[in-house]
A tleap script that builds the chain and sets N, CA, C and O, in Angstrom:
source leaprc.protein.ff14SB
mol = sequence {
  NMET ILE ARG PHE VAL LEU ASN VAL ALA LEU
  LEU PHE ILE LEU LEU ILE SER SER ALA SER
  LEU TYR ALA GLN GLY CYS ALA ALA CYS LYS
  THR ASN ALA ALA GLN ALA ASP PRO GLU ALA
  GLN ARG GLY LEU ARG ARG GLY ILE ALA ILE
  LEU LEU ILE PRO SER LEU ILE ILE PHE THR
  ALA ALA VAL PHE LEU ALA TYR LYS HIE ARG
  GLU PRO THR ASP CGLU
}
set mol.1.N position { 0.818 -1.189 0.000 }
set mol.1.CA position { 0.000 0.000 0.000 }
set mol.1.C position { 0.861 1.251 0.000 }
set mol.1.O position { 0.538 2.242 -0.655 }
set mol.2.N position { 1.957 1.197 0.739 }
set mol.2.CA position { 2.848 2.348 0.794 }
set mol.2.C position { 3.462 2.604 -0.581 }
set mol.2.O position { 3.623 3.751 -0.999 }
set mol.3.N position { 3.795 1.538 -1.266 }
set mol.3.CA position { 4.369 1.684 -2.613 }
set mol.3.C position { 3.375 2.349 -3.561 }
set mol.3.O position { 3.759 3.183 -4.381 }
set mol.4.N position { 2.100 1.983 -3.452 }
set mol.4.CA position { 1.060 2.593 -4.279 }
set mol.4.C position { 0.944 4.085 -3.979 }
set mol.4.O position { 0.844 4.895 -4.900 }
set mol.5.N position { 0.957 4.450 -2.714 }
set mol.5.CA position { 0.862 5.861 -2.327 }
set mol.5.C position { 2.071 6.630 -2.848 }
set mol.5.O position { 1.928 7.755 -3.326 }
set mol.6.N position { 3.248 6.042 -2.761 }
set mol.6.CA position { 4.438 6.706 -3.274 }
set mol.6.C position { 4.370 6.881 -4.790 }
set mol.6.O position { 4.769 7.925 -5.307 }
set mol.7.N position { 3.874 5.880 -5.503 }
set mol.7.CA position { 3.723 5.990 -6.955 }
set mol.7.C position { 2.723 7.073 -7.328 }
set mol.7.O position { 2.955 7.832 -8.269 }
set mol.8.N position { 1.623 7.152 -6.608 }
set mol.8.CA position { 0.625 8.193 -6.881 }
set mol.8.C position { 1.210 9.571 -6.581 }
set mol.8.O position { 0.981 10.516 -7.335 }
set mol.9.N position { 1.959 9.693 -5.494 }
set mol.9.CA position { 2.581 10.967 -5.150 }
set mol.9.C position { 3.596 11.376 -6.220 }
set mol.9.O position { 3.662 12.546 -6.596 }
set mol.10.N position { 4.374 10.434 -6.702 }
set mol.10.CA position { 5.345 10.729 -7.754 }
set mol.10.C position { 4.646 11.164 -9.026 }
set mol.10.O position { 5.076 12.119 -9.672 }
set mol.11.N position { 3.588 10.484 -9.392 }
set mol.11.CA position { 2.815 10.857 -10.574 }
set mol.11.C position { 2.240 12.262 -10.424 }
set mol.11.O position { 2.280 13.055 -11.364 }
set mol.12.N position { 1.710 12.566 -9.251 }
set mol.12.CA position { 1.155 13.897 -8.996 }
set mol.12.C position { 2.232 14.967 -9.117 }
set mol.12.O position { 1.993 16.011 -9.724 }
set mol.13.N position { 3.400 14.731 -8.558 }
set mol.13.CA position { 4.503 15.697 -8.634 }
set mol.13.C position { 4.926 15.903 -10.078 }
set mol.13.O position { 5.173 17.035 -10.493 }
set mol.14.N position { 5.014 14.823 -10.852 }
set mol.14.CA position { 5.394 14.950 -12.260 }
set mol.14.C position { 4.358 15.730 -13.060 }
set mol.14.O position { 4.717 16.531 -13.923 }
set mol.15.N position { 3.091 15.507 -12.784 }
set mol.15.CA position { 2.039 16.231 -13.490 }
set mol.15.C position { 2.046 17.717 -13.126 }
set mol.15.O position { 1.817 18.564 -13.989 }
set mol.16.N position { 2.302 18.033 -11.877 }
set mol.16.CA position { 2.342 19.429 -11.451 }
set mol.16.C position { 3.543 20.141 -12.058 }
set mol.16.O position { 3.424 21.285 -12.497 }
set mol.17.N position { 4.694 19.484 -12.090 }
set mol.17.CA position { 5.909 20.133 -12.577 }
set mol.17.C position { 5.927 20.275 -14.090 }
set mol.17.O position { 6.654 21.121 -14.611 }
set mol.18.N position { 5.150 19.475 -14.811 }
set mol.18.CA position { 5.187 19.551 -16.266 }
set mol.18.C position { 4.565 20.843 -16.786 }
set mol.18.O position { 4.905 21.279 -17.886 }
set mol.19.N position { 3.671 21.463 -16.036 }
set mol.19.CA position { 3.056 22.721 -16.487 }
set mol.19.C position { 4.104 23.821 -16.611 }
set mol.19.O position { 4.018 24.652 -17.515 }
set mol.20.N position { 5.076 23.841 -15.733 }
set mol.20.CA position { 6.099 24.885 -15.810 }
set mol.20.C position { 7.079 24.635 -16.953 }
set mol.20.O position { 7.783 25.556 -17.368 }
set mol.21.N position { 7.137 23.417 -17.464 }
set mol.21.CA position { 8.048 23.116 -18.560 }
set mol.21.C position { 7.616 23.771 -19.859 }
set mol.21.O position { 8.455 24.052 -20.715 }
set mol.22.N position { 6.318 24.019 -20.024 }
set mol.22.CA position { 5.839 24.652 -21.243 }
set mol.22.C position { 6.344 26.082 -21.356 }
set mol.22.O position { 6.399 26.620 -22.462 }
set mol.23.N position { 6.707 26.704 -20.268 }
set mol.23.CA position { 7.193 28.080 -20.283 }
set mol.23.C position { 8.642 28.173 -20.736 }
set mol.23.O position { 9.179 29.275 -20.841 }
set mol.24.N position { 9.284 27.052 -21.003 }
set mol.24.CA position { 10.698 27.068 -21.361 }
set mol.24.C position { 10.937 27.377 -22.833 }
set mol.24.O position { 12.089 27.519 -23.243 }
set mol.25.N position { 9.902 27.483 -23.626 }
set mol.25.CA position { 10.062 27.777 -25.045 }
set mol.25.C position { 10.594 29.190 -25.267 }
set mol.25.O position { 10.296 30.103 -24.498 }
set mol.26.N position { 11.363 29.355 -26.301 }
set mol.26.CA position { 11.955 30.652 -26.619 }
set mol.26.C position { 11.064 31.344 -27.653 }
set mol.26.O position { 10.934 30.862 -28.778 }
set mol.27.N position { 10.458 32.458 -27.284 }
set mol.27.CA position { 9.548 33.158 -28.187 }
set mol.27.C position { 10.297 33.686 -29.418 }
set mol.27.O position { 9.760 33.671 -30.526 }
set mol.28.N position { 11.521 34.147 -29.224 }
set mol.28.CA position { 12.303 34.662 -30.353 }
set mol.28.C position { 12.642 33.538 -31.334 }
set mol.28.O position { 12.589 33.735 -32.548 }
set mol.29.N position { 12.980 32.392 -30.823 }
set mol.29.CA position { 13.298 31.252 -31.696 }
set mol.29.C position { 12.067 30.820 -32.482 }
set mol.29.O position { 12.158 30.534 -33.675 }
set mol.30.N position { 10.920 30.773 -31.817 }
set mol.30.CA position { 9.692 30.362 -32.489 }
set mol.30.C position { 9.327 31.368 -33.584 }
set mol.30.O position { 8.931 30.975 -34.682 }
set mol.31.N position { 9.457 32.644 -33.291 }
set mol.31.CA position { 9.128 33.681 -34.275 }
set mol.31.C position { 10.065 33.608 -35.470 }
set mol.31.O position { 9.624 33.706 -36.615 }
set mol.32.N position { 11.346 33.438 -35.212 }
set mol.32.CA position { 12.319 33.343 -36.308 }
set mol.32.C position { 12.076 32.097 -37.158 }
set mol.32.O position { 12.196 32.150 -38.382 }
set mol.33.N position { 11.739 30.993 -36.525 }
set mol.33.CA position { 11.478 29.768 -37.279 }
set mol.33.C position { 10.198 29.893 -38.102 }
set mol.33.O position { 10.121 29.380 -39.219 }
set mol.34.N position { 9.197 30.573 -37.551 }
set mol.34.CA position { 7.937 30.744 -38.283 }
set mol.34.C position { 8.105 31.669 -39.484 }
set mol.34.O position { 7.397 31.522 -40.480 }
set mol.35.N position { 9.033 32.617 -39.401 }
set mol.35.CA position { 9.246 33.571 -40.488 }
set mol.35.C position { 10.271 33.086 -41.511 }
set mol.35.O position { 10.495 33.748 -42.525 }
set mol.36.N position { 10.884 31.955 -41.257 }
set mol.36.CA position { 11.890 31.431 -42.176 }
set mol.36.C position { 11.220 30.885 -43.434 }
set mol.36.O position { 10.029 30.572 -43.442 }
set mol.37.N position { 12.013 30.781 -44.488 }
set mol.37.CA position { 11.469 30.226 -45.729 }
set mol.37.C position { 11.227 28.720 -45.565 }
set mol.37.O position { 11.755 28.107 -44.637 }
set mol.38.N position { 10.447 28.134 -46.444 }
set mol.38.CA position { 10.104 26.705 -46.294 }
set mol.38.C position { 11.316 25.767 -46.255 }
set mol.38.O position { 11.297 24.750 -45.562 }
set mol.39.N position { 12.361 26.113 -46.996 }
set mol.39.CA position { 13.571 25.269 -46.985 }
set mol.39.C position { 14.215 25.264 -45.601 }
set mol.39.O position { 14.645 24.215 -45.121 }
set mol.40.N position { 14.283 26.423 -44.960 }
set mol.40.CA position { 14.862 26.507 -43.619 }
set mol.40.C position { 13.978 25.787 -42.603 }
set mol.40.O position { 14.487 25.127 -41.698 }
set mol.41.N position { 12.665 25.909 -42.744 }
set mol.41.CA position { 11.763 25.209 -41.834 }
set mol.41.C position { 11.902 23.700 -41.978 }
set mol.41.O position { 11.867 22.973 -40.985 }
set mol.42.N position { 12.059 23.231 -43.202 }
set mol.42.CA position { 12.262 21.798 -43.433 }
set mol.42.C position { 13.578 21.352 -42.793 }
set mol.42.O position { 13.651 20.270 -42.211 }
set mol.43.N position { 14.604 22.176 -42.901 }
set mol.43.CA position { 15.880 21.850 -42.267 }
set mol.43.C position { 15.775 21.791 -40.755 }
set mol.43.O position { 16.383 20.925 -40.126 }
set mol.44.N position { 15.010 22.702 -40.161 }
set mol.44.CA position { 14.809 22.670 -38.712 }
set mol.44.C position { 14.062 21.411 -38.282 }
set mol.44.O position { 14.411 20.791 -37.277 }
set mol.45.N position { 13.040 21.037 -39.037 }
set mol.45.CA position { 12.299 19.817 -38.703 }
set mol.45.C position { 13.188 18.583 -38.822 }
set mol.45.O position { 13.110 17.677 -37.992 }
set mol.46.N position { 14.021 18.547 -39.841 }
set mol.46.CA position { 14.935 17.402 -39.987 }
set mol.46.C position { 15.960 17.382 -38.857 }
set mol.46.O position { 16.301 16.318 -38.340 }
set mol.47.N position { 16.443 18.546 -38.482 }
set mol.47.CA position { 17.408 18.627 -37.379 }
set mol.47.C position { 16.805 18.143 -36.073 }
set mol.47.O position { 17.461 17.442 -35.302 }
set mol.48.N position { 15.560 18.514 -35.823 }
set mol.48.CA position { 14.882 18.057 -34.610 }
set mol.48.C position { 14.732 16.541 -34.637 }
set mol.48.O position { 14.952 15.877 -33.624 }
set mol.49.N position { 14.358 15.989 -35.793 }
set mol.49.CA position { 14.204 14.532 -35.905 }
set mol.49.C position { 15.541 13.829 -35.698 }
set mol.49.O position { 15.605 12.792 -35.038 }
set mol.50.N position { 16.603 14.389 -36.257 }
set mol.50.CA position { 17.926 13.769 -36.112 }
set mol.50.C position { 18.371 13.790 -34.657 }
set mol.50.O position { 18.989 12.833 -34.192 }
set mol.51.N position { 18.069 14.859 -33.932 }
set mol.51.CA position { 18.428 14.916 -32.513 }
set mol.51.C position { 17.515 14.032 -31.659 }
set mol.51.O position { 17.924 13.576 -30.591 }
set mol.52.N position { 16.300 13.789 -32.113 }
set mol.52.CA position { 15.348 12.997 -31.345 }
set mol.52.C position { 15.634 11.501 -31.424 }
set mol.52.O position { 15.451 10.782 -30.442 }
set mol.53.N position { 16.073 11.034 -32.570 }
set mol.53.CA position { 16.258 9.592 -32.785 }
set mol.53.C position { 17.259 8.968 -31.807 }
set mol.53.O position { 16.923 7.957 -31.191 }
set mol.54.N position { 18.477 9.516 -31.629 }
set mol.54.CA position { 19.389 8.891 -30.655 }
set mol.54.C position { 18.845 8.916 -29.233 }
set mol.54.O position { 19.067 7.976 -28.469 }
set mol.55.N position { 18.134 9.982 -28.870 }
set mol.55.CA position { 17.553 10.050 -27.532 }
set mol.55.C position { 16.521 8.950 -27.333 }
set mol.55.O position { 16.489 8.310 -26.282 }
set mol.56.N position { 15.688 8.729 -28.321 }
set mol.56.CA position { 14.681 7.669 -28.217 }
set mol.56.C position { 15.331 6.295 -28.143 }
set mol.56.O position { 14.866 5.429 -27.403 }
set mol.57.N position { 16.388 6.092 -28.893 }
set mol.57.CA position { 17.085 4.798 -28.856 }
set mol.57.C position { 17.689 4.549 -27.479 }
set mol.57.O position { 17.577 3.451 -26.933 }
set mol.58.N position { 18.328 5.572 -26.923 }
set mol.58.CA position { 18.944 5.433 -25.596 }
set mol.58.C position { 17.871 5.197 -24.541 }
set mol.58.O position { 18.025 4.325 -23.687 }
set mol.59.N position { 16.787 5.963 -24.591 }
set mol.59.CA position { 15.702 5.797 -23.621 }
set mol.59.C position { 15.079 4.418 -23.726 }
set mol.59.O position { 14.834 3.773 -22.706 }
set mol.60.N position { 14.820 3.957 -24.937 }
set mol.60.CA position { 14.229 2.640 -25.139 }
set mol.60.C position { 15.157 1.543 -24.614 }
set mol.60.O position { 14.702 0.591 -23.981 }
set mol.61.N position { 16.443 1.678 -24.876 }
set mol.61.CA position { 17.401 0.688 -24.385 }
set mol.61.C position { 17.444 0.676 -22.860 }
set mol.61.O position { 17.511 -0.393 -22.253 }
set mol.62.N position { 17.408 1.847 -22.236 }
set mol.62.CA position { 17.433 1.918 -20.775 }
set mol.62.C position { 16.191 1.278 -20.175 }
set mol.62.O position { 16.290 0.534 -19.200 }
set mol.63.N position { 15.029 1.557 -20.740 }
set mol.63.CA position { 13.791 0.958 -20.240 }
set mol.63.C position { 13.818 -0.555 -20.449 }
set mol.63.O position { 13.414 -1.303 -19.560 }
set mol.64.N position { 14.286 -1.015 -21.603 }
set mol.64.CA position { 14.373 -2.451 -21.876 }
set mol.64.C position { 15.302 -3.139 -20.881 }
set mol.64.O position { 14.963 -4.191 -20.340 }
set mol.65.N position { 16.467 -2.553 -20.639 }
set mol.65.CA position { 17.415 -3.161 -19.701 }
set mol.65.C position { 16.872 -3.155 -18.276 }
set mol.65.O position { 17.064 -4.120 -17.536 }
set mol.66.N position { 16.198 -2.079 -17.887 }
set mol.66.CA position { 15.612 -2.033 -16.549 }
set mol.66.C position { 14.527 -3.090 -16.406 }
set mol.66.O position { 14.412 -3.724 -15.357 }
set mol.67.N position { 13.735 -3.283 -17.448 }
set mol.67.CA position { 12.683 -4.298 -17.408 }
set mol.67.C position { 13.279 -5.707 -17.386 }
set mol.67.O position { 12.801 -6.588 -16.671 }
set mol.68.N position { 14.316 -5.896 -18.171 }
set mol.68.CA position { 14.932 -7.216 -18.265 }
set mol.68.C position { 15.603 -7.627 -16.951 }
set mol.68.O position { 15.578 -8.804 -16.590 }
set mol.69.N position { 16.193 -6.684 -16.246 }
set mol.69.CA position { 16.950 -6.987 -15.032 }
set mol.69.C position { 16.204 -6.584 -13.755 }
set mol.69.O position { 16.825 -6.333 -12.722 }
set mol.70.N position { 14.877 -6.525 -13.831 }
set mol.70.CA position { 14.111 -6.132 -12.659 }
set mol.70.C position { 14.120 -7.244 -11.617 }
set mol.70.O position { 14.324 -8.417 -11.927 }
set mol.71.N position { 13.894 -6.839 -10.383 }
set mol.71.CA position { 13.829 -7.797 -9.283 }
set mol.71.C position { 12.416 -8.374 -9.231 }
set mol.71.O position { 11.448 -7.632 -9.399 }
set mol.72.N position { 12.280 -9.668 -9.004 }
set mol.72.CA position { 10.934 -10.236 -8.860 }
set mol.72.C position { 10.256 -9.712 -7.583 }
set mol.72.O position { 10.908 -9.551 -6.552 }
set mol.73.N position { 8.976 -9.456 -7.660 }
set mol.73.CA position { 8.250 -8.958 -6.488 }
set mol.73.C position { 7.825 -10.102 -5.597 }
set mol.73.O position { 7.694 -11.239 -6.050 }
set mol.74.N position { 7.608 -9.799 -4.325 }
set mol.74.CA position { 7.207 -10.819 -3.356 }
set mol.74.C position { 5.692 -10.939 -3.237 }
set mol.74.O position { 5.205 -11.736 -2.436 }
set mol.75.N position { 4.952 -10.182 -4.000 }
set mol.75.CA position { 3.493 -10.175 -3.868 }
set mol.75.C position { 2.869 -11.415 -4.416 }
set mol.75.O position { 1.647 -11.559 -4.378 }
savepdb mol mol.pdb
quit
C-alpha cells in the first residue's frame, strides 16, 4: 500500500511540474522559425528529428534493460 501511495505521489509531482516546462520555449526562436522560408523550416524539422532519434534509442534501451533486469516482487 505504501508503494502505491508513493507511486501516486510521484505521478502527482510529475504532473504538477510539467506545467512549468511549457514556459521554457523561446519566443524569439519560435518567431524566427515561423518567419523562415520553407527550406529553412524543413531543415529545422529534420534537425529536430535527427536529434530525437538517438535520444529515443537510448531511452528505449534503458527501459528495456531495466525491465529485463528487474527484481521479482514478493506479492
